[in-house]
C-alpha positions as a Markdown table, in Angstrom:
| # | Residue | x | y | z |
|---|---|---|---|---|
| 1 | Met | 54.7 | -162.5 | 153.9 |
| 2 | Arg | 55.6 | -158.9 | 153.6 |
| 3 | Ala | 58.4 | -158.2 | 151.1 |
| 4 | Leu | 60.5 | -155.0 | 150.4 |
| 5 | Gly | 61.3 | -154.4 | 146.8 |
| 6 | Leu | 64.3 | -152.3 | 145.6 |
| 7 | Asp | 65.2 | -150.8 | 142.3 |
| 8 | Leu | 68.9 | -150.0 | 142.6 |
| 9 | Gly | 70.2 | -147.0 | 140.8 |
| 10 | Glu | 73.2 | -145.1 | 140.7 |
| 11 | Arg | 71.6 | -141.8 | 142.0 |
| 12 | Arg | 68.4 | -143.2 | 143.7 |
| 13 | Val | 66.9 | -146.4 | 145.1 |
| 14 | Gly | 63.2 | -147.0 | 144.5 |
| 15 | Val | 61.5 | -148.8 | 147.3 |
| 16 | Ala | 58.1 | -150.6 | 147.3 |
| 17 | Val | 56.5 | -152.9 | 149.7 |
| 18 | Cys | 53.8 | -155.6 | 149.4 |
| 19 | Asp | 50.9 | -156.2 | 151.8 |
| 20 | Ser | 51.1 | -158.7 | 154.4 |
| 21 | Ala | 49.2 | -161.4 | 152.2 |
| 22 | Gly | 52.0 | -161.0 | 149.4 |
| 23 | Thr | 49.4 | -159.9 | 146.9 |
| 24 | Val | 49.8 | -156.3 | 145.9 |
| 25 | Ala | 53.0 | -154.3 | 145.6 |
| 26 | Thr | 53.0 | -150.6 | 146.4 |
| 27 | Pro | 55.5 | -147.8 | 145.7 |
| 28 | Val | 56.6 | -146.2 | 149.1 |
| 29 | Glu | 59.7 | -144.2 | 148.8 |
| 30 | Thr | 62.7 | -143.1 | 146.7 |
| 31 | Leu | 66.1 | -142.9 | 148.6 |
| 32 | Val | 68.7 | -140.5 | 147.2 |
| 33 | Arg | 72.2 | -142.0 | 147.2 |
| 34 | Thr | 74.4 | -140.3 | 149.7 |
| 35 | Gly | 77.7 | -141.5 | 148.1 |
| 36 | Asp | 78.4 | -143.4 | 151.3 |
| 37 | His | 77.4 | -147.2 | 150.6 |
| 38 | Asp | 77.4 | -148.0 | 154.2 |
| 39 | Arg | 75.0 | -145.2 | 155.0 |
| 40 | Asp | 72.8 | -146.2 | 152.0 |
| 41 | Leu | 72.6 | -149.7 | 153.1 |
| 42 | Gln | 71.9 | -148.6 | 156.7 |
| 43 | Ala | 68.8 | -146.7 | 155.3 |
| 44 | Ile | 67.5 | -149.7 | 153.6 |
| 45 | Ser | 67.9 | -151.7 | 156.8 |
| 46 | Glu | 65.9 | -149.2 | 158.6 |
| 47 | Leu | 63.1 | -149.4 | 156.0 |
| 48 | Leu | 63.2 | -153.2 | 156.4 |
| 49 | Glu | 62.5 | -152.8 | 160.1 |
| 50 | Gln | 59.9 | -149.9 | 159.5 |
| 51 | Trp | 57.9 | -152.2 | 157.2 |
| 52 | Gln | 58.6 | -155.5 | 159.0 |
| 53 | Ala | 59.6 | -157.2 | 155.8 |
| 54 | Glu | 60.5 | -160.8 | 155.9 |
| 55 | Ile | 62.4 | -160.7 | 152.6 |
| 56 | Val | 64.1 | -158.3 | 150.2 |
| 57 | Val | 63.5 | -158.4 | 146.4 |
| 58 | Val | 66.2 | -156.5 | 144.5 |
| 59 | Gly | 65.9 | -155.9 | 140.8 |
| 60 | Leu | 68.9 | -157.3 | 138.7 |
| 61 | Pro | 69.4 | -155.2 | 135.4 |
| 62 | Val | 70.2 | -157.9 | 132.9 |
| 63 | Ser | 70.4 | -157.1 | 129.3 |
| 64 | Leu | 67.5 | -157.8 | 126.9 |
| 65 | Asp | 69.5 | -160.8 | 125.7 |
| 66 | Gly | 69.7 | -162.2 | 129.3 |
| 67 | Ser | 73.4 | -161.3 | 129.8 |
| 68 | Glu | 74.8 | -159.4 | 132.7 |
| 69 | Gly | 76.8 | -156.4 | 132.0 |
| 70 | Pro | 78.4 | -153.8 | 134.3 |
| 71 | Ala | 75.1 | -152.6 | 135.9 |
| 72 | Ala | 74.1 | -156.2 | 136.7 |
| 73 | Arg | 77.6 | -156.9 | 138.2 |
| 74 | Ala | 77.4 | -153.7 | 140.3 |
| 75 | Ala | 74.0 | -154.8 | 141.4 |
| 76 | Arg | 75.1 | -158.2 | 142.5 |
| 77 | Val | 77.9 | -156.7 | 144.7 |
| 78 | Glu | 75.3 | -154.5 | 146.4 |
| 79 | Ile | 73.0 | -157.5 | 146.7 |
| 80 | Asp | 75.7 | -159.5 | 148.4 |
| 81 | Arg | 76.4 | -156.6 | 150.7 |
| 82 | Leu | 72.6 | -156.5 | 151.6 |
| 83 | Gly | 72.6 | -160.2 | 152.3 |
| 84 | Arg | 75.5 | -159.9 | 154.6 |
| 85 | Leu | 73.9 | -157.0 | 156.5 |
| 86 | Leu | 70.3 | -157.8 | 156.8 |
| 87 | Ala | 68.9 | -160.6 | 158.9 |
| 88 | Val | 66.3 | -161.7 | 156.3 |
| 89 | Pro | 66.8 | -163.4 | 152.7 |
| 90 | Val | 67.7 | -161.1 | 150.0 |
| 91 | Val | 66.9 | -162.3 | 146.5 |
| 92 | Ser | 67.4 | -160.8 | 143.0 |
| 93 | Tyr | 64.7 | -160.7 | 140.3 |
| 94 | Asp | 65.0 | -159.9 | 136.6 |
| 95 | Glu | 64.2 | -156.3 | 136.1 |
| 96 | Arg | 64.2 | -156.0 | 132.3 |
| 97 | Leu | 62.0 | -153.2 | 131.1 |
| 98 | Thr | 60.7 | -152.4 | 134.6 |
| 99 | Thr | 61.7 | -148.7 | 134.3 |
| 100 | Val | 60.1 | -148.3 | 130.9 |
| 101 | Ile | 56.9 | -149.9 | 132.2 |
| 102 | Ala | 57.0 | -147.5 | 135.3 |
| 103 | Glu | 57.4 | -144.5 | 132.9 |
| 104 | Arg | 54.7 | -145.6 | 130.6 |
| 105 | Ser | 52.4 | -146.0 | 133.6 |
| 106 | Leu | 53.1 | -142.5 | 134.9 |
| 107 | Met | 52.9 | -140.8 | 131.5 |
| 108 | Glu | 49.5 | -142.6 | 131.2 |
| 109 | Gln | 48.6 | -140.6 | 134.3 |
| 110 | Gln | 49.6 | -137.5 | 132.5 |
| 111 | Met | 52.3 | -136.9 | 135.0 |
| 112 | Lys | 54.9 | -134.2 | 133.9 |
| 113 | Gly | 58.7 | -135.0 | 133.5 |
| 114 | Pro | 59.9 | -133.5 | 136.7 |
| 115 | Gln | 57.0 | -135.2 | 138.7 |
| 116 | Arg | 57.7 | -138.4 | 137.2 |
| 117 | Arg | 61.4 | -138.4 | 138.0 |
| 118 | Gly | 60.6 | -138.1 | 141.6 |
| 119 | Val | 58.6 | -141.4 | 141.7 |
| 120 | Val | 59.7 | -143.5 | 138.6 |
| 121 | Asp | 62.3 | -145.4 | 140.8 |
| 122 | Gln | 59.6 | -146.4 | 143.5 |
| 123 | Val | 57.2 | -147.3 | 140.8 |
| 124 | Ala | 59.9 | -149.5 | 139.0 |
| 125 | Ala | 60.5 | -151.1 | 142.4 |
| 126 | Ala | 56.7 | -151.8 | 142.7 |
| 127 | Val | 56.9 | -153.4 | 139.1 |
| 128 | Ile | 59.7 | -155.6 | 140.3 |
| 129 | Leu | 58.2 | -156.6 | 143.4 |
| 130 | Gln | 54.7 | -157.3 | 141.8 |
| 131 | Ser | 56.5 | -159.4 | 139.1 |
| 132 | Trp | 58.1 | -161.4 | 141.7 |
| 133 | Leu | 55.0 | -161.9 | 143.6 |
| 134 | Asp | 52.9 | -162.9 | 140.4 |
| 135 | Ala | 55.9 | -165.4 | 139.6 |
| 136 | Gly | 55.1 | -167.3 | 142.7 |
| 137 | Met | 57.9 | -165.6 | 145.1 |
| 138 | Pro | 60.8 | -167.5 | 143.7 |
| 139 | Arg | 63.8 | -167.7 | 146.1 |
| 140 | Gly | 66.6 | -168.4 | 143.4 |
């Protein structure tokens, strides 16, 4: 089953996709937010069609202690909007430390700061999606 992974940010949305067997997540794109929520959601919808994904996995930015702060509440609102717009299931998945993992991975590849900023969101989306895949693709 092909899944689309999203790392929602205020300025950018990282996008990853997995292979059709649901084994390996790969970073694919970073969407720059336009300031227009409907247009941003439409861009995600187009990516869903392009990749023929059957489910969308969205990172939920919970705090280290497991509580949900303002970022998690904002993500839930967007996840709900996506769920109403898209014709496939949209699930959230704990994204604690995914950006840190993505940054470290890119630093290990000796990628410079400006270069890292361009791809860190999509790598974080791949980390979220891979974690979800490794956890057995939970739906709730």
